[in-house]
N, C-alpha and C positions, 0 to 999 in steps of 0.2 A: 790493957784497955779494951775496952770492949765499944768492939764497933759495927754499925751495920750501916750497910749498904744501896743506895737507893739506886736504879738504872733509868733512864729514858732514855728514847730514843731507838741510833741506828746497831746494826751491829758492830761500828766503830767501836759508839759508844761501847754497848756488849766485852767489848776486847777489851776496852781498856780498863774498864771496872774489875775486869775477873784476872787482870796481872798487875791493879795495882791491890783486889783481897789476892792475890795471892805472896807478893814478897809480905803485906805484912801476918800474913802464916809465918812465915818463915822467921817473922821476929818475934815470935809469939803473941798477937795479938789476938785478941777472941773476937769471931767474925758470929754475931748474932742478928737476928731474923726479923726484928719490926726495932724501930727509934727510944718504943721507950724501954727497948732494956740496953741502948748505948750509951758509953761514957763522950763517946762522936759518934756524931751521924755526915757520910759523904754522900752529895748528892748530884748522880751526872747528867749536869741537866741536856735538854732539849729544846729548840721553839722553831722546829721543820713547820708547827700551826700554832697557833693563837692560843690553841685549846688546849698542846703540851707545852708550852711556855705558861700558860696557867696553873699548870700542874708543879712545875717544878714551884714555883710562887707560891701556891696555895701551901706545896708540904714543907718549907720552911717557915711560914706565918701558924702553920701545927706545930711543928716540934718545939717552935719556942712560946708558944700558950702551953704547951704540957708540961715544959720543963724548961727553964731559960738558961737552966746547968750545962743544958748539952751541948755540944761544942761543933756547931753547925758548919762541914768546909762544904764549900757552894762549886762547880768546878765546870768548865763546860762551857757551849757557843753561847747561853743567859747572858753571865758572866762579858764573853766579849760584848753582848750587846748593853747592859750594865752588869755595875755589881749592890748588891743589898746588901740593907744595912744592919737588916736583920741580922746578913753568914757574919760570920765570926770571921772566916775566907773568904775570896772570894779567887779563885785560878781560871786561869784563861785559860786555850786552847795549847795557844804553846808552852810545851814541857809539860804539858799535862799533865801528867804522869809522876816523874820524876820532881816539880811544886808540888804534887798533892803528898806523897812518901816524904820529902826532904820534912813537912809541919809535922808527921807523926816517928821521927828521929829515923827513917830509912834512908839511908844513903847510898850506900850499894847493893845497885836495880840489880836484882836476876832476872833473867829468860823466860815465858811461863813459860814451865813445863806438866803442870795438870790443868783438869778445868772439871768442877763438878758437876755431877751430876748431869753429866751432856759424856755424847757418843761423841758425837763431833766438832773438832775445834776448830775457832777461828783465828786465822792470822794476820793479821794488818800487818797493810805490807803497801803503803801509800793513804796521804792524807790530805786533806786540801781539795778545792774545785777554783778553777778560775771562767766556769762558762757563764756566768752571769745567767740564766738563763731567765726570763722577765716574770716568772710566779714565786720566784724558790730566794730565801734568803740565805741556804747554806757559806754561798760568795764571800758573803758581807763579813762572816764568823770562825768561817774556817779557808779562808784566804791564804796561807801559806802551805805553798805546795813544796811538801817532802817526796819522796820516795825511799823507804826502807831499803840499806844497803840488801842484796843479796845474801852474799853475807850469813850476815844476821837472819835473811828468812829462814834460810837454811839450817842452822843450827837451832832455836826455833824448835822446826819443825821436829828434827831428834829428837830432839827433850821428848816434845808432844808423845814422839811416836814409842817411846822409851816407857813410855808411862800408859802406852796400851792404848792409845789412840790410829783411830784405822784409816779415819777420813781425818779432812782439813776443808776449811772451808780460807781462800785469797777472799779479803778484803780490802774497801778501802769506800772514802767516800768519792773520788772520780778514777777507781778501778783502774781503768784502760789504761789511764796515762800512766799508766807507770814504763815504761822504756824498756823489761827484761822483765817483764807479762810470761813470755812465752817459754825463756830462761827457764826461768822457775819455777815452771809448772816440769820443765825435762828434769831438773834437778831433784826435784821432790819425788819423781818419780822411778826414782833411783833409792830411794828410801823403802827398803823392804818389808819393811811394815806398813805403810803409807799404804793403802787399799783403791783407796776413793781421793777424787780429787776434784771438788768444785769451787768454783767467781761465784760472788755475790754481784751486785744487778753491776750494768757493762752498757755502755753507750753503742750505738749500733752500731756509726763510724769509728770503733774502734775494735773493734772484731775482724781482724788481719787475715789474710788468709792462710799464715801461719798458723794462726790463732784455730783455723777449721780444722787446721792437717791435724794439730793436736784433738778435736775435739772428736773425730775420723778413727783417729789411728792410731793413739796414745791407750787403750785400753785399760789405763787407773784415770784418763778423765771422765769423768759423769757425763750422760747427756741430757743436759739441761743447762740451756739457758732465764737468767733471766733482765730481757733490755723494754728497755722504760720506752712506751708508745710516746703516751699525754693525749698524742689525738693522729685521726688521717687523715689529715685536711692540709694543705699545706699551708694554705692565707694563716690559718691557726699559730703552726706550726713555727712562719716564719715570725708570727705579733708572740710568742713563747721560745722566741728567740733558739730554736733548740736546731742542732744542725746537721740536718738531712731532713729528705724528702722524705714525700710518701715512696717514691719509684722506689729512692736504694732503702728504705727497709723492706718494700718487696724484695726488691734484689737480695738480698742478702742473706736473707729470710729462708727465700726457694733457694738461693746458693747451699746452705746448712741443710735443709731437710733432704738434698737431692741425693747429698753422701751417708746421711744420717735417717731414714724412712721416718722412725718413731721418737724423733728426740723431741725433747721436752721443752715447752715456754711457757712461758706466763710474762705477763707486763703490768705497768703503770696508765692510768690512763685518766684526763682529765674532764668533764661533761662540763658543760656553762661558762671556758675558758670566757673571758670578754671577747665581740663582735662573732660569738659562736650562734652561725645562721643554722635554721635543720637540718639546709644540705653540709653542714659541716658536719652537726653529727652526720649523718647517715654515713660518712666517708670512714669516717673513724670506724661506724656497725661495720659496713661492709667489710674494712680492714682486720679485723674482730675475725669473721667469719673466711674467709679468705688464706689468712695465714694460721686458726685454727689454734690461738694462743689456750692450754689448757688454764690457767689460771691467771686470771686477768684483775689485778684489785683496781677501783673504779673509783677516783672522786671528785667529789662536787666540787668547783669551783669554792676556795675561801683565799678570799683580799688578806694579804701578808704587810704591814706597814715594810717599810722600808725597801721595801719591791718596785722595781718600774709597771708592774700592772697596776701596782694597788692606784694608781692615779687612773687608767686605763678607764673608754670610758664607751656607752653602747651595752652596758649593764643585765648582763642575761641575773633573771627572778630566779628566784628561788626553787619557788613549785614548779617550772621549765626544769632549773639544775637538779630536781627532786628527781623529777618521772624520767626523765634523760636514765641516770642512774641506775632510775628500777630497768630498764628495759636490757640496758648493760649488763645488769647482775644475769637477768633474765635469758639472753641469747649466751651468755658465759656458762650455765650451766646446762644447755642445749648443746655446745663445746664441748663442753665437757663430758659428756655424757658416749658423747659420737665418740671422738676422743680412745675413753675406753674402752668399747665397743670393738675398738680395731685389735685392740689391746689383751682380751679376751684370749683364752690357751697358751696364749705365751707366759714363757717362765720370763724372770728376771731375779736377781742377789735384791736382796732386801736386808739391812745394815739395821737389827733390832735395835730401839730404844729404852722400852718400854712395856711390860704384860699388864693385865690386868684382866679379873674375868675370866678367866681360864683361855685370855688371844692376845695375840703379841702386835708391837704394831712398833713400824719403823717408815726406811722409804727408799723407792725403786730406784735405780738409776737415774730414770727420767723424772726425780722428784718426786712423785704421786707419794700421798702415804697410805700405806695400806694395814688395815686389818688381819694378822693370820689367821687363820680359825680352830680354834680349840688345839693350838699347841703355847705351850711357857717355854720360852726360849729366852735364854741369858742375853740380858743390853749388850751389846757391841757383839752377837753373833751374826756375819753374815749368811745368808741363806734361802737356796734355792726355794724359790715361791713359783706357782704358778696363777695365777689370775682368772679370774670367774664373776665378779660381778662390779659395780660400785652401788654403797649406798646415794638412796635418793636426797637430794636437798644438800648431800655434804658433798666436797672436796676428797673423797675417801675410798678408798679402793678396796675389794675383796678378794684375801685369797688364799691357795691351801699350799702349806710346805710341800714343794715335791724332794 
């Protein structure tokens, strides 16, 4: 059977789709690259924003308008919110992989061993969130908190390492809630073929001293974290129901940077949240400058029906939100330039992911995308690279093989 899989949203969704794909291929199903070529299309949906929800719904309609005989299996967060009559099957997040594969007569699910066209392997270790940040829909659609047993995580990692993967990324909806996170890191570190371990997004209040010790002492742990800030104002953090203060965030980052001076930090920031005054915005701006995040994903606040913030008053205008987002992007670019200037002439190991036009591309330990000049290097090779400069207006650094 010819099957097309379309994935929207987070790294957890990406992992789940890869596991579905891998098990389908074991059963000799053919994975095709467009719904037009498929007998069945699986849509792994996302509804974190109105826009992402619309994309999933629009694709369902597009497929049925193209050919009503194509079977549609709609899975994930959208189904938690509502089922679509146009879809032939609606599968929610509970046992998503098992129930999706069962429709296609795959009952003996195998651990993920291979991910195509990637040099980094995502490993899902946790699912679900009950934080209920006031702007976020996720706890309503991924409400079942589950932690994958450590034995299964290690088994899957060993399988992936046996297929040549050198770098793994531990991921989850609320990654830091896994009670055995540090033990998982220690056990994965003992797998010889695994050379690099990364974490996906984690909350600052879940970065324990034991985790910081792993980041500083374990040479397989990469020197980067994505820690969502969302606001530098205590007033706005409280309205958002974020479980930390501005001062706590600063102290934690300083603790990390004291141990690892060139540690890479990226973050998410929402501007124009209801009630955000100019002084609140400038507190966010001040924090970005103080903590020197090398990458900032900035989002003008978007109302999401079903969340607590949807009903909040004191709405910030679109014009002000966009102006503030533009300012954040400008400051973020300047901070990135300063961060790279400090790295010049330093040598980093780059895991090569691809080569193009006579150059190779990959990521440093502190998660900077690097263009290695005038060298064609095989994907999945780790090479020592001296940092030369950055490319203007892009989060891309330039290096030479050392």
